N, C-alpha and C positions, 0 to 999 in steps of 0.2 A: 504494500500500500504506500502511495506517495502522498505526503502531507506537506504542503508548502504554505507556511503562515506568514513569511516575510521574505521579500526579495527586492534588492535595491534597483536592479535593472529589469524592466518588464519585457515581455515578448519572448520568454524562454520556455514556453509551455512544451511539454513533451520531451524535454531534455534532461529531466531529473529522474533517476531510477531509485534512489534511496530516500527514506523518510527524512524530512528536514523540519527544523523549528529554530527559532532564534529570538534573542533579545537584542535591543540596541547596543548594550554594552559589549556583547560578544563580537560585534562587527564594527571595529573602529574605522573611521573615514580615512581616506588616503588623499593627499594633495600632490598634484603633479608639479615637479620642478624640471624645466627643460635645461639640460646641461649643454647640448650642442646640437643644433638642427642639421638635418640633411646628411648624416654620416652613414647610417644603415650598416653598422658593423655586424659581423657574424659571431665572433668570439667576444664574450663579455664576462667580467668577474669583478668582485669587490675584494680589496685587500689593502692593508696598511703598508704601502710601499716605502714611504719616507720615514716611518718610525715615530710619527707624532701622536700615535694613539688613536687616530681616526682612519676609517677605511677610505681608500681612494678608488677610482674607477680604472679598470684596465680593459682595453678593447682593441680589436684589430680585424683585418680581413674585410671581404665584401667588395662590391662593385665600386664604391667610392674610395675606400682606403686602399683597395687592391691588396698588396702584401704588407702594408705598413701596420705597425703595432704602436699604440699610444697609451699613455695614462693621463688621467685628470686628477689634479691635486685638490683634496678637500681643504677649505670650504669654498675657495674662489673658482675652482674647477679650471685652473690654468692647465693648458695642454702641453705635454712633453712627449717627444718621440722616443720609443724604446728601440725600435729596429725597423728594418725594411723587408723582412721576410716573415710570413706566418699569419696565423689567425684565420685560416681558411674556413673551417666549420666549427672549430672549438678552440678553447683557450683555457688553461688551468694555471693555478698559482700554487707553488710549494717551494720549500727550501731544498733545492736540489743538491747544493754543495755543502750543506751543513754549517753555514757561516752565520746563521741566525736571522738572515734577511730573506723575505719571500722573493723567489725567482718566478719567471713566467715561462710556461711550456706552451708551444704552438704547434699546429700541424700545417700541412701543405709542404711535405717533408716534415719530419719531427725534429724540432730544435728547442733549446732552452736559452733564455736570456738571463745572464747573471746580474742581479741587483747590485749596483755599485756600492750601496750602503754597507753591504757585508764586508767590504774591504776598505771602508773609510772614504769611498769616492762620492761623487756628486750624483745623486739619484735623478736629477733633472737633465743630465747629459745622456747621450746615447749609450745603450747597454751593450756589453759584449755578447755576441751570439755564439753558441756552442751546438755542434751537431750531435743529435741522438741517432737518427736514421734518415738520411736524406732521400732514400729510395721509397719511403712510404708516404702515400697521400691518402689519409683516412678521414673518418668523420668524428668518432668519439675519442675523447681523452679522459682517462681516469688515473689518478696518482695514488700510490700506496706502497708500503714496504712489503712486497709480496713474499720474498724469501727470508724476511726477518733478519737481515744483516745490518740494519741501521741506516740503509740508504733508500732513497725514494726511487721506486720503479714506475714505469708507465705502461698502462694497459690501453690499447687502441684498437678500434674496430671500424669497419665500414669504409666505403664511400658509396653512398646510395644503397642499392640493394645487392651490391656485388662484393662486399668487403669481408675478408677473413678477420679473425681475432688474433692479435699478437700481444705478447708481453715483451717489453724492452727492459731487460734486467740491467741495473746500473752496477758496473764494476768499479767505476770511478766517474767523476763529472764529464770526462771526455772519452769514456770507454764503456760501451753498451753491447749487450748480447741480445739479438732478436730470436724469439722463440714463437713459432706459430702453433696455435691450438687447433690441430687439424680436425678434431671432432666437433668444433663449434660451427654451426651453420653460418652462411653468409647473411649479412644484414647490418643493422645499426641499433645501438642502445646497449649501455653497459653500466653496471653498478658493482661496487666492491663491498663485501661484508662477510662476516663469519657466520655463514648460514647453518653449518652443522655443529657449531659451538665447540670446535676443537682448538680454538686459539689461532687459526690461520685464516687469511683472507681468501674467500671464494669469489666467484664471478656470477652475477645474475644477468640474464638477458631476456629476450622476447620468448617467454614460455618455457625456459629451461635454466638450469644452473650448473656450473662446473665446479666440482670439488677439487680443492688443492691437494695434490698427492704429497708423498713424503719428500720428494725432491721436485720442486715446481719447475726446475729448469730442464730436467731430463725425463721425468716420468709423465705418463699420460694423465690428463685431467678427465676424470669420469664425468659423463654428461647425464643429467637427470631432468626429464620433462615434468612440468607441473601443470601445463595448460596450453591449449592451442592459441597461437598469436601470430599476427602478421610479421613479416621480416624486419620492418622498420618500426621501432618503438622508442618511447621515452621510458626509462627504467629507474626505479628508486627502491631503496631498502629501509625499513624501519619496523620496530616492534610496536605496531599500532595498537594492539590489544593488551599489551603489557604482560605477556605470558612468558617472557624471556627468550622468545624466538623471533628471528627476523622474518618479516613478511615482505612480499614482493609487490610493488605497485607498477602497473603498466598503463601506457596511454598510446594511442595511434599518433605517431610523430609526423610521418610524411606519406600516409597511405589513405588520406581522405577520412571519411566518417568511420567512427568506431566507438569504443567504450573506454572510459577511464575506470579501472578496476583494481582491486587488491586481492592477492592470493594469500590466504591464511596458512602459515607454516604449521605442519603437524609435528608430533613429537620426533619422529624420524623422517627428516625431509627427503631422504633418499629412497625410502620404501613406502611410507604412508601417503595417502592421497592428500592433496592440498584443496582447500575450500575457496572457491571463487566468490567475491563480493563485488557486484557492479555498483558503481557510484553514480555516474552520469554519462550521457552521450557526449562525445567530444570529437573534434576534427582538427587535424594538423596541430596537435598539442605537442609542441616541439620540446619543451622542458618544463619540469615542475620540481618543487622542493618540498620536502616533508619537514616542517618547522612549526614552532608554536608562535603564531602571529598575534594572538591576543593574551598570551601569558596566563592561560587557564590550566596549564599543565598537560594539555592534550596536543599532539602533533597535528597540524593542519596541512593543507595542500595549497601552496602558492603556485599558480599556473598561468601560462599564456598560450593562446592559440594564434597561429600565424595569420598575417593579414589576408591571405588567400582563402581562409576558411569563411564559411557563411556568417558566423557570429563574431569572430575576431575578439574573443573575450580575454581580458586580463583581470584576474581576480583571485579570490581565496575561497577554498572549501573549508569551512570551520568544522572541526571534529566535535560532535556532540557527546562523545564518550566511547572510547575503545573501537572506533571505526564502525559503529553500528548505524549511525545516521550522520548526515552532514548538512551544513547550511551554506548555500551558495551566495557569495557576494561578488558581484561584477562591478568594478569601478571604472572600466574603460572598455570600449568596443572598437578600439583602434588597432588591435592586434599586437603581438609580441613574439619574438623569436626565442633566443637563448636568454631567459631571464636569470638574474642572480639575486641573492638575498643577503642582506647584512644590516647591521645597525649603523646607519649613516648619521653622524652627529652624536653618537653615544648617548642617546636619550632613553635607552633601556628597552626599546622595541625594535622589531625588524622591519626594514624597508625593502623596496623592490627596485632593482635596476632593470630597465627594459629598453629595447629598440627593435624595430622591424628590420628585416634583412634586405629590403629594397626600398628605394626612394619613392616608388610608386604606391607605397602604403599610405593610409589616410593621414598619418602624421609626418609624411615625408622622410621617414627613417631617422627621426630625431632620437638622440640619446636622452632618456628620461629617468629621473629618480622619483619614485612614488613614496612620499613620506607618510609613514604610519602615524596617525594622530591618536593612538591609544592613550598616550599622555600628551595632550596638546601643549605645544610650546607657547607659553604666555610671557616669556621673558623677552622684553624689547631690546633691540640692539643699542649699543653705545656709539655715539658719533660726536666728533668735535672738529671744528675748522682749525687747521694748523697754519694756514697761510691764506691771505695776509693777516697780520696781527690786528687786533682791535685798535681803533683810532689811527690806523696807518694812513699816510698820504700816498696815493698811488697815481700813476699815469702810464700811458702806453699799454703794452701787453702785460697782463698780470696773471700769475698762476694762482688759482684758487684750489686749495687742497684740503683734504680731511682724512682723519683716521676713523675707522669704523670697525667694530667687532661685535660678535654675537655668540651665544652659547652653542647654537646649531649651525649658523652660517649666514653671512651677509649676502643678500640677493642683489643689492644695488644701492647706489647713493645718487640722489638727485640734488644738484646745486641750484640755488635760487638767488636772484638779485632783485631786491625790492619786491619780494613775493612773486616774481615772475620766474618761470623755469629758465635756467641757464643751459640750454641745449638738452640733450637726451640724458637719461639715467646712465651713470657709469656702473657697469656690472662686474668689474674686476679691479682688484687692488693693483697698484696704488690708485686711490681715488682722487682725481684731479682733472681740472679743465683749464684752458686758457681763456682769458677774458680781455677783450680789447676795449679799454676804458676811453679810447679816443672817440668812441661812438656813443657816449653817454654824456649827460649834462654835467657841468661842473657842480661840485658840492657833495653833500652827504648821501651815501648809499648803504644799504644793508645787505649782508650776505648770510645765508643759512645753508645747511646741508641736511637733507632728509634721508635717513638710512632705513632700508626695508630688509627684513630677514626672510628666510625661506618659508616661515609660517605666516607671513603677512603682517607681523608686528612692525610698527613704524615709530621712529624717534626723530625729532627735529632738534638740531644742535642749538646751542646758545647763539643768539644773534651777535654777529660781528659788524661793527660800523666802520666804514672807511670814507675818506674824503678824496674825491677825484679832482685833480688840478690839471691845468693846461690842456683843455680839450682842443682838438684839431678841427672838429666839425660841429655843426649844430646838432642839437639833440633830436633830430628827426627820426633817427634810428636809435633804439635804446641799448643794443648790445650786438656784438658779433661773436659767434660760437665757432671755435676751431676743432672741437672734439676732444675726447679724453686724451690726456697725455700718457704716453707709455715710456 
């Protein structure tokens, strides 16, 4: 029986298969912050690259970036290039060389980029690229210490519906061994976890799992089927019903219409039958994450359907308890490709990074951060004009500058002269504009800076008064704007 008592987005009749109910508290609102329009990257992740305690954005690949890989620094989202190769279909972050700084692993050939911070370098400068396996062009990337030797290995699978599964064992940062798992069917969709509870990482895929043998480099990985599924899937692992066993979640990633479902792991996952639980109809659901989005102690499903799907949903399925029923909250119908989840701004709840894979998408392929408002940010930013000084006498071209800060992030600073906007809002630090005082009247004028944070809180600076002397023209025009200074 399907019971839908609350749904934020209408027009989804017939798409829900599990019973649902909700309260307003269980479904926090999300506010979109546009980081960079028109990028359409394929690989996307959130990680603290510069070591300031806040997660940054990593992205790469696609028709706009091509093979370039970039990162965006929180909170001003300044953009820096990591390298010129990779990010084709996936991108993952992990400490490959064990120096304490997160590195970036890309495909299109499998490479990793060394974070300069680990060796005391400048993280904003280009990173050094290292080859893992230049001969592989795959779809999925998953990182984990497969052979328990203390080094991060790479599991990769696919490209399209014709890709084998490989493990790239790390012998050292520049020495890797490729092992193909020949009994794994072609396809895409990979997740790592200890399915049989023996202390070793196994591999879950579309309708089967592979058990790690005694020697994962040389011995065969036994294959166990738990359900029929199409060859291309999004895959996740979590103990959703808290019975101590990892359950498998599957969604149709690039095969058109299908079902988002979870398979309940039995006591013996190799012998006993798995129980299938259908959640909802879905289409082109390329990536999901099993995370607690509303801090109620239950794992929810943050998901995104690609822009070519009919519904193009980005949202959360809230777990009403042990995976027995779910509440659907859709906060965008613009589509999403490889979403990532992390606490942007360190406010204690999880946010969603999204972007479509093509600029033909409804949002033009913008990189967006969807800010979770479970704990709404009511702290206003701080802002103060730093130049010119109060009571200064100015003439000619003058720099007007301000310092601005916020607990979650400054979205922009708007300068004002005599309560009129001085050009456009400056959206990146340092916050400054140039003001040609030759085009205003002689005498006293006032300056203000208005700061806006990512939650929409606004602060206006203390008024600064200046006196303009020696005008060159009459005051027919009140000011001239030359744009933000960089």
